LUMMARBA-532354 format. One record per residue: x, y, z of N, C-alpha, C, O in turn; residue number from 1. Coordinates in steps of 0.001 Angstrom, whole numbers, plus 500000, padded with zeros to 6 digits. Layout:
N
ATOM     n_X     n_Y     n_Z    ca_X    ca_Y    ca_Z     c_X     c_Y     c_Z     o_X     o_Y     o_Z    i
ATOM       X       Y       Z       X       Y       Z       X       Y       Z       X       Y       Z  NUM
...
END
This chain:
193
ATOM     n_X     n_Y     n_Z    ca_X    ca_Y    ca_Z     c_X     c_Y     c_Z     o_X     o_Y     o_Z    i
ATOM  685284  313676  725405  684840  314393  726587  683519  315082  726259  683420  315820  725278    1
ATOM  682533  314842  727067  681244  315519  726936  681193  316640  727967  681548  316445  729130    2
ATOM  680752  317802  727534  680758  318969  728419  679727  318831  729544  678900  317920  729557    3
ATOM  679814  319773  730482  678869  319790  731595  677475  320058  731032  677268  321079  730375    4
ATOM  676523  319172  731273  675176  319372  730732  674432  320496  731457  674824  320892  732555    5
ATOM  673363  321009  730847  672524  321989  731553  672025  321384  732870  671924  320164  733002    6
ATOM  671718  322239  733828  671405  321797  735203  670294  320747  735244  670405  319777  735994    7
ATOM  669239  320911  734468  668133  319932  734520  668615  318556  734063  668246  317538  734649    8
ATOM  669445  318526  733009  669999  317249  732547  670985  316677  733562  671057  315462  733744    9
ATOM  671745  317551  734223  672669  317072  735257  671894  316328  736337  672321  315276  736814   10
ATOM  670756  316888  736713  669925  316241  737741  669387  314911  737216  669468  313890  737898   11
ATOM  668833  314929  735991  668288  313697  735402  669355  312614  735299  669100  311460  735644   12
ATOM  670566  312979  734820  671651  312010  734709  672065  311502  736095  672317  310311  736278   13
ATOM  672131  312400  737047  672634  312055  738380  671703  311155  739166  672165  310320  739943   14
ATOM  670382  311310  738977  669430  310472  739720  668988  309251  738912  668155  308468  739370   15
ATOM  669545  309090  737710  669263  307898  736923  668045  307965  736020  667609  306934  735509   16
ATOM  667480  309156  735806  666337  309276  734888  666768  309242  733428  665978  308901  732549   17
ATOM  668022  309595  733176  668609  309512  731844  670013  308942  731974  670651  309071  733019   18
ATOM  670486  308316  730916  671835  307746  730924  672815  308787  730392  672562  309374  729340   19
ATOM  673929  309033  731091  674924  309998  730604  675431  309624  729205  675513  308448  728852   20
ATOM  675767  310650  728424  676167  310436  727027  677346  309480  726870  677339  308641  725969   21
ATOM  678348  309592  727724  679520  308719  727598  679134  307253  727791  679602  306382  727058   22
ATOM  678285  306988  728772  677834  305610  729010  676977  305123  727846  677119  303984  727401   23
ATOM  676083  305989  727349  675240  305631  726202  676101  305293  724993  675848  304307  724301   24
ATOM  677120  306112  724739  678016  305878  723600  678739  304546  723757  678856  303786  722795   25
ATOM  679219  304262  724952  679914  303006  725228  678991  301806  724967  679373  300857  724283   26
ATOM  677787  301863  725516  676833  300754  725349  676398  300611  723894  676244  299494  723400   27
ATOM  676198  301735  723204  675827  301679  721783  676935  301070  720942  676666  300317  720006   28
ATOM  678184  301392  721271  679311  300809  720530  679335  299286  720690  679550  298557  719722   29
ATOM  679114  298820  721906  679071  297367  722137  677944  296720  721336  678136  295663  720736   30
ATOM  676770  297353  721325  675620  296803  720601  675862  296805  719084  675518  295840  718401   31
ATOM  676448  297876  718564  676748  297929  717127  677702  296817  716733  677473  296118  715745   32
ATOM  678767  296651  717497  679746  295611  717190  679106  294223  717270  679407  293350  716456   33
ATOM  678230  294025  718247  677521  292751  718383  676671  292458  717137  676518  291302  716741   34
ATOM  676125  293508  716531  675269  293352  715352  676054  293390  714037  675464  293341  712958   35
ATOM  677382  293475  714129  678208  293449  712921  678356  294795  712234  678663  294845  711043   36
ATOM  678145  295891  712960  678311  297236  712419  679579  297813  713050  679701  297876  714273   37
ATOM  680533  298239  712188  681809  298726  712691  681697  300110  713321  681016  300997  712805   38
ATOM  682367  300267  714423  682587  301539  715097  683899  301360  715841  684250  300228  716172   39
ATOM  684642  302432  716119  685874  302230  716876  685593  301476  718184  684643  301787  718902   40
ATOM  686425  300494  718471  686219  299641  719648  686177  300471  720933  687077  301271  721186   41
ATOM  685133  300280  721743  685037  301037  722996  685948  300432  724064  686042  299211  724187   42
ATOM  686620  301293  724837  687472  300820  725922  686836  301070  727285  686807  300175  728130   43
ATOM  686325  302283  727501  685788  302624  728825  685043  303945  728769  685117  304684  727788   44
ATOM  684323  304221  729846  683748  305551  730040  683944  305926  731498  684033  305063  732371   45
ATOM  684009  307228  731747  684178  307747  733109  683152  308852  733314  682953  309700  732444   46
ATOM  682515  308831  734456  681558  309872  734832  682192  310675  735973  682487  310121  737032   47
ATOM  682397  311965  735760  682967  312837  736783  681828  313570  737490  680963  314165  736847   48
ATOM  681843  313516  738825  680774  314159  739600  681349  315224  740527  682493  315138  740973   49
ATOM  680536  316215  740800  680836  317251  741772  679787  317079  742858  678629  317457  742679   50
ATOM  680192  316512  743974  679239  316136  745006  678386  315017  744408  678925  313947  744123   51
ATOM  677107  315210  744208  676260  314151  743637  675857  314442  742198  675237  313595  741555   52
ATOM  676198  315640  741666  675808  316016  740299  676897  315685  739276  678084  315910  739511   53
ATOM  676466  315153  738154  677399  314866  737058  677974  316168  736523  677263  317159  736357   54
ATOM  679282  316145  736254  679935  317278  735585  680281  316830  734157  679460  316944  733248   55
ATOM  681480  316331  733978  681911  315860  732665  681736  314352  732583  681713  313656  733598   56
ATOM  681613  313863  731360  681699  312420  731157  682663  312191  729992  682758  313006  729075   57
ATOM  683371  311070  730051  684421  310775  729086  684180  309394  728480  683796  308450  729171   58
ATOM  684414  309302  727184  684312  308033  726471  685652  307777  725796  686188  308654  725120   59
ATOM  686194  306576  725978  687488  306217  725409  687295  305074  724411  686658  304064  724709   60
ATOM  687865  305266  723218  687729  304224  722194  689012  304134  721370  689914  304966  721472   61
ATOM  689047  303114  720572  690145  302890  719637  690263  304095  718691  689258  304691  718302   62
ATOM  691485  304436  718336  691736  305469  717323  692066  304733  716027  693155  304177  715888   63
ATOM  691132  304727  715081  691326  304006  713824  692014  304941  712833  691523  306038  712567   64
ATOM  693127  304515  712301  693928  305351  711398  693432  305255  709954  692858  304247  709542   65
ATOM  693668  306320  709204  693437  306317  707762  691989  306418  707327  691655  306029  706207   66
ATOM  691114  306935  708196  689701  307055  707831  689400  308449  707281  690032  309438  707655   67
ATOM  688424  308495  706390  687932  309756  705839  686437  309824  706086  685792  308807  706341   68
ATOM  685889  311030  706009  684432  311162  706094  683851  311126  704691  684551  311414  703720   69
ATOM  682574  310772  704578  681970  310794  703245  681813  312236  702767  681697  312477  701566   70
ATOM  681808  313200  703695  681735  314617  703301  682921  314987  702413  682774  315764  701469   71
ATOM  684090  314435  702713  685299  314744  701952  685269  314148  700545  686061  314547  699691   72
ATOM  684377  313211  700299  684343  312482  699021  682922  312394  698472  682549  311377  697887   73
ATOM  682132  313439  698653  680698  313355  698341  680394  313142  696864  679301  312686  696527   74
ATOM  681330  313458  695978  681077  313304  694538  681405  311898  694012  681111  311594  692856   75
ATOM  681995  311059  694827  682394  309708  694419  681158  308810  694337  680588  308432  695360   76
ATOM  680745  308469  693099  679517  307696  692890  679624  306266  693405  678643  305715  693904   77
ATOM  680801  305658  693289  680969  304301  693826  680826  304314  695344  680223  303414  695928   78
ATOM  681388  305346  695977  681251  305491  697428  679781  305707  697795  679290  305107  698751   79
ATOM  679079  306552  697052  677657  306816  697306  676855  305514  697297  676032  305278  698181   80
ATOM  677102  304672  696292  676396  303388  696208  676760  302482  697387  675905  301776  697923   81
ATOM  678023  302509  697782  678457  301688  698917  677825  302185  700222  677455  301379  701075   82
ATOM  677701  303509  700379  677059  304071  701574  675587  303666  701611  675064  303321  702670   83
ATOM  674920  303707  700460  673504  303311  700398  673347  301844  700789  672452  301501  701561   84
ATOM  674203  300988  700266  674143  299559  700592  674439  299337  702083  673767  298548  702747   85
ATOM  675438  300035  702588  675804  299950  704005  674639  300398  704889  674322  299749  705886   86
ATOM  674009  301508  704519  672883  302049  705287  671719  301068  705285  671098  300831  706321   87
ATOM  671424  300496  704118  670351  299508  704012  670648  298299  704898  669756  297794  705579   88
ATOM  671889  297837  704891  672286  296689  705714  672146  297021  707197  671665  296201  707979   89
ATOM  672571  298233  707584  672459  298652  708977  670989  298667  709407  670662  298207  710501   90
ATOM  670109  299191  708560  668679  299236  708884  668070  297839  708916  667182  297573  709727   91
ATOM  668525  296956  708059  668049  295560  708085  668434  294877  709397  667728  293987  709871   92
ATOM  669559  295302  709980  670017  294725  711252  669369  295394  712459  669729  295101  713599   93
ATOM  668406  296298  712213  667673  296938  713306  668392  298099  713960  668113  298420  715116   94
ATOM  669318  298743  713246  670096  299852  713792  669766  301149  713061  669815  301204  711832   95
ATOM  669430  302197  713822  669097  303500  713233  669913  304587  713929  669704  304877  715107   96
ATOM  670842  305183  713186  671664  306289  713685  670837  307563  713580  670400  307928  712489   97
ATOM  670617  308239  714698  669768  309430  714695  670541  310712  714403  669969  311802  714420   98
ATOM  671835  310584  714136  672653  311724  713722  673537  311276  712558  674763  311383  712608   99
ATOM  672883  310771  711511  673556  310133  710377  673996  311187  709360  673461  311268  708254  100
ATOM  674978  311988  709760  675459  313081  708924  676760  312692  708222  677399  311714  708609  101
ATOM  677163  313451  707189  678372  313091  706432  679642  313006  707277  680562  312264  706933  102
ATOM  679701  313751  708370  680891  313706  709224  680910  312544  710199  681934  312285  710830  103
ATOM  679790  311838  710332  679706  310718  711279  679811  309352  710598  679728  308315  711255  104
ATOM  679991  309363  709287  680160  308121  708520  681587  308133  707987  681912  308890  707073  105
ATOM  682426  307294  708562  683835  307241  708181  684086  305992  707339  683374  304994  707453  106
ATOM  685109  306067  706494  685402  304911  705637  686873  304899  705243  687602  305878  705405  107
ATOM  687265  303769  704729  688517  303631  703981  688326  302479  703016  687477  301611  703214  108
ATOM  689123  302489  701980  689041  301436  700969  690114  300398  701283  691291  300723  701438  109
ATOM  689677  299129  701372  690592  298021  701642  690367  296957  700580  689254  296452  700424  110
ATOM  691414  296619  699856  691335  295593  698808  690185  295867  697837  689470  294950  697434  111
ATOM  690016  297142  697466  689003  297517  696490  687588  297635  697033  686662  297941  696282  112
ATOM  687407  297395  698332  686071  297490  698934  686048  298580  699991  687042  298835  700672  113
ATOM  684886  299219  700112  684716  300239  701143  684372  299581  702474  683511  298704  702541  114
ATOM  685050  300013  703525  684760  299588  704894  684332  300842  705659  684947  301900  705525  115
ATOM  683273  300713  706463  682704  301870  707149  682791  301743  708666  682775  300641  709216  116
ATOM  682884  302900  709332  682846  303024  710778  681907  304170  711119  681902  305195  710438  117
ATOM  681122  304002  712160  680235  305071  712613  680798  305722  713867  681353  305047  714734  118
ATOM  680650  307037  713956  681052  307775  715151  679899  308662  715597  678871  308747  714924  119
ATOM  680074  309313  716723  679043  310153  717335  677762  309330  717490  676706  309684  716965  120
ATOM  677887  308238  718214  676827  307220  718258  675999  307253  719538  675386  306248  719899  121
ATOM  675973  308381  720222  675193  308427  721460  673692  308506  721205  672905  308272  722122  122
ATOM  673277  308830  719981  671845  308861  719657  671555  307757  718632  671719  307952  717428  123
ATOM  671129  306616  719126  670871  305440  718291  669576  304781  718717  669183  304864  719880  124
ATOM  668921  304135  717789  667736  303331  718096  668034  301909  717634  668500  301692  716515  125
ATOM  667759  300943  718510  667954  299538  718175  666623  298807  718267  665846  299014  719199  126
ATOM  666376  297953  717287  665180  297103  717286  665619  295668  717034  666716  295420  716533  127
ATOM  664757  294736  717385  665037  293328  717108  664491  292896  715758  664434  291706  715449  128
ATOM  664090  293875  714960  663605  293624  713601  664121  294763  712727  664588  295775  713249  129
ATOM  664045  294614  711413  664549  295686  710541  663839  297019  710770  662659  297063  711115  130
ATOM  664584  298095  710571  664031  299450  710613  663333  299663  709273  663938  299447  708222  131
ATOM  662082  300078  709294  661389  300312  708025  661960  301547  707341  662483  302446  708000  132
ATOM  661856  301585  706019  662340  302742  705262  661624  304010  705721  662230  305080  705763  133
ATOM  660353  303902  706061  659585  305066  706502  660060  305543  707868  660060  306745  708134  134
ATOM  660464  304623  708734  660985  305005  710053  662363  305652  709940  662798  306369  710842  135
ATOM  663038  305394  708834  664395  305908  708635  664420  307251  707911  665493  307749  707568  136
ATOM  663261  307834  707678  663167  309086  706910  664175  310142  707319  664939  310638  706491  137
ATOM  664173  310486  708605  665033  311580  709052  666503  311261  708808  667265  312126  708376  138
ATOM  666900  310028  709082  668295  309627  708856  668639  309670  707368  669758  310032  707003  139
ATOM  667700  309309  706518  667970  309288  705083  668073  310689  704484  668583  310842  703374  140
ATOM  667603  311708  705191  667696  313089  704696  669090  313670  704877  669406  314683  704253  141
ATOM  669938  313067  705711  671158  313733  706169  672478  313399  705468  673342  314275  705414  142
ATOM  672695  312200  704931  674057  311880  704489  674634  312768  703381  675851  312943  703315  143
ATOM  673800  313322  702523  674300  314137  701412  673602  315487  701408  672375  315562  701462  144
ATOM  674400  316566  701342  673855  317921  701362  673253  318319  700012  672274  319064  699959  145
ATOM  673830  317829  698948  673376  318152  697599  672121  317336  697266  672109  316119  697451  146
ATOM  671061  318002  696773  669795  317307  696489  669927  316221  695425  669313  315160  695545  147
ATOM  670718  316473  694392  670882  315471  693336  671590  314224  693886  671219  313096  693560  148
ATOM  672604  314441  694717  673309  313303  695322  672414  312573  696314  672439  311345  696392  149
ATOM  671623  313328  697070  670705  312693  698022  669691  311828  697277  669397  310710  697700  150
ATOM  669162  312339  696180  668200  311563  695391  668847  310260  694912  668246  309190  695005  151
ATOM  670068  310361  694403  670785  309176  693930  671016  308184  695081  670859  306974  694915  152
ATOM  671388  308716  696238  671611  307889  697427  670324  307159  697825  670352  305954  698072  153
ATOM  669198  307880  697888  667926  307281  698320  667443  306263  697284  666902  305221  697656  154
ATOM  667630  306545  695999  667243  305571  694959  668032  304277  695123  667471  303186  695019  155
ATOM  669315  304395  695374  670161  303204  695569  669763  302474  696849  669706  301245  696870  156
ATOM  669489  303220  697912  669032  302646  699180  667727  301874  698956  667583  300743  699419  157
ATOM  666784  302489  698248  665487  301848  697980  665677  300545  697202  665012  299544  697471  158
ATOM  666586  300574  696244  666874  299360  695464  667430  298261  696377  667035  297100  696271  159
ATOM  668334  298631  697260  668930  297646  698187  667892  297086  699153  667958  295911  699516  160
ATOM  666941  297903  699568  665912  297472  700523  664708  296842  699844  663869  296236  700511  161
ATOM  664609  296976  698522  663456  296428  697816  662176  297217  698078  661085  296648  698115  162
ATOM  662318  298550  698263  661149  299410  698477  660987  300352  697282  661852  300409  696408  163
ATOM  659891  301076  697252  659571  301954  696130  660682  302969  695856  661219  303593  696771  164
ATOM  661008  303114  694582  662001  304099  694163  661495  305527  694411  662279  306476  694427  165
ATOM  660184  305669  694602  659599  306994  694839  659827  307482  696272  659358  308557  696645  166
ATOM  660535  306704  697061  660860  307079  698427  661564  308431  698493  661421  309169  699467  167
ATOM  662335  308751  697434  663099  309993  697455  662214  311238  697429  662628  312285  697927  168
ATOM  661010  311155  696863  660149  312341  696720  659786  312935  698082  660045  314117  698309  169
ATOM  659194  312155  699000  658879  312766  700303  660121  313146  701100  660083  314099  701879  170
ATOM  661222  312416  700918  662448  312747  701652  662966  314111  701209  663322  314937  702048  171
ATOM  663012  314356  699898  663474  315658  699414  662523  316774  699842  662967  317860  700215  172
ATOM  661217  316511  699791  660230  317521  700216  660388  317843  701697  660408  319011  702086  173
ATOM  660498  316809  702515  660652  317031  703955  661949  317750  704278  661995  318569  705196  174
ATOM  663006  317449  703528  664272  318133  703778  664153  319623  703447  664696  320461  704168  175
ATOM  663450  319956  702366  663256  321370  702021  662478  322083  703127  662816  323205  703507  176
ATOM  661437  321428  703640  660656  322003  704737  661539  322172  705973  661492  323204  706642  177
ATOM  662337  321158  706269  663218  321205  707446  664242  322326  707316  664516  323033  708286  178
ATOM  664811  322494  706116  665788  323571  705903  665136  324938  706083  665734  325832  706682  179
ATOM  663920  325110  705574  663198  326386  705731  662919  326652  707209  663077  327777  707685  180
ATOM  662509  325619  707924  662254  325736  709364  663531  326137  710100  663516  327052  710924  181
ATOM  664645  325447  709799  665919  325744  710460  666381  327170  710165  666898  327853  711050  182
ATOM  666194  327622  708916  666580  328985  708543  665750  330001  709316  666292  330976  709837  183
ATOM  664438  329781  709394  663556  330681  710138  663946  330718  711610  663976  331785  712224  184
ATOM  664240  329563  712165  664642  329471  713567  665930  330270  713816  666038  330980  714816  185
ATOM  666911  330149  712898  668163  330909  713039  667899  332410  712983  668475  333179  713753  186
ATOM  667022  332821  712063  666694  334253  711924  665987  334784  713167  666251  335901  713612  187
ATOM  665095  333980  713718  664367  334406  714927  665306  334571  716111  665096  335446  716951  188
ATOM  666342  333740  716188  667301  333842  717282  668108  335133  717218  668652  335568  718233  189
ATOM  668196  335754  716043  668946  336999  715874  668179  338209  716400  668765  339265  716642  190
ATOM  666867  338052  716576  666030  339176  717041  666327  339426  718522  666205  338521  719347  191
ATOM  666717  340663  718850  667032  340957  720253  665784  340915  721135  664664  341147  720680  192
ATOM  666019  340612  722408  664927  340651  723383  664356  339347  723566  663422  339188  724352  193
END
């Protein structure tokens, strides 16, 4: 269930200037599955309106049992390497998750191999060619909170993609800048008035 959007977005969604999140998630799930990227199977979406304005939207999908997030297993080096390989494969298939955080990458081990599912897929970019490593910068900053693990993840990703191992340097630098920006933004929000 997606909550009632702010009024300007309600208008944009209602007149067709933007696609409601539930519909976007449904369509993205179909596209991911078509490209061989696992996500819980989509069943339907519903758009609830009040008069002509969108209120809630709902997305219904398969409930896959026995999955864990990579956040719960961030120290597992074999999993880290598998996530890097999976991410590289996803980018080679022209898929870029714009909210590629540890809680949105689910997995389970089957017959000694890691199998992955993506969730929270309403923000995705699809291309008919591979996503370049440079275009994937923001997504590559997110899967691991620990800098040492992130460096290891990016090095493995670079190896899988056949790009420079030095890719991790700007990613770590940009993440530090982003964290400082986010911290400043949080502090500014605390100022009354």
